[in-house]
N, C-alpha and C positions, 0 to 999 in steps of 0.2 A: 551592828551599828558601828562598833569600833573600827572594823575593817574599812567601812565607808569613810569614816573620818580620817583614817590613815591614808587612804587613797587620795582624799582631797588635799591633805597636807603635802603629800608627796608631789602631786601635780602642781600645787602652788610653788613648791620648791623648784621643780623642773622648769616651770615657767619663768621664775626669777633667774635661774641659771642661763636659760636660753636668751632671755632679754639682755643680760649682762654680756654674754658672748657676742651677741649681735652688736651691741653698743661699742664693745671693744674693737670689733672688726671695722665698724664704720669710722671710729676714731683713728684707727691705724691708716685707713685709706685717706682720710683727710690730711693727716700728717704727711703722708707720702706725697700727696698732691702738692702740698705746700713746698716740700723739699724739691720736687720736680720742677716747680715754677722757679724756685731760686736757682737750680742748676741751669735751666734754660736761660735765665737772665745772665748768669755768669758766662755761659757759652757765648751768648750774643755780645757781651761786653769784650770778651777776649778776641772775638772775630773782628769787632770794630777796631779794637786796639792794634791788632796785627794786620788788619786789612786782608786776611786770608780766610776764606770760608770753605775752601775745599779740604775735607778731612784727609784726603790722600796726598795732599801737597806736602813736600818735605819741610816747609816752614810753618805748618799749621801748629798752633799753640798746644804744647804737651798738656798743660792743665785743662785746656778746653777739650782735648781728646779724652782725658781721663773722666772729665765731667760728663761728656757725651755718653761714654760707656756706662757710667753710673746711672744716668738718666734712662738709658735703655733697660737696664736691670730693674729700675724702679717702675718703669711702665709695665714690664712683665709682672712684677709683684702686684701692682694695682689691679691688673686684669685677673690674676689668680684670686686675690682677695675679694674682688667684686663677685666672682662666681661663688665663693664661700659665703658671701653676704646673702646672695640669692637662696642658697641652700639653707642657711641659718634662719632666714626669714620664713621659709616654708615650714621648717621644724618648729619654730616658735609659734607660728600661726596654728599648727596642728595641736600643739600642747595647749594653747589658749582655748581652742575649740573643745578639746576634751575636758579642760578645767571648767569651762562654762556648763558643759553637760553634767559633770559631777556636782557642781554647785546648784544647778537647777534641780537635780534629783535629790540632793540633800535638803533643799528648801521645801520641796514637795512632801518629803517624808518626815520633816521635823515636826515635833508636837506643837500644836497651836497654843499660844498663851492667851488666856482670857484676861481682858482688862477688868479692873476693879471698879 
């Protein structure tokens, strides 16, 4: 019986870890999307200010070019983290399913208490 209880506690712990990991990844993606939006606004402002929208033009804004490079790297990071979120969601769902099965088994085999 102690091993069943230990397995249940371990699964609850794993479920908590997976949930926190997933929440952290989702938070990171949200922050990166906000940064990406700010960078895109900055790029647009620079292009309006200079009147040059061609990145390859010699008078294109250097800060806008740097911001554009940063935005591209952020987009790649967002794509990578989105894939990790999908994987983490699957892992979390598997752990939660296993936890539900353990809890159901523990409930079935726990001694019934009689009411007075």
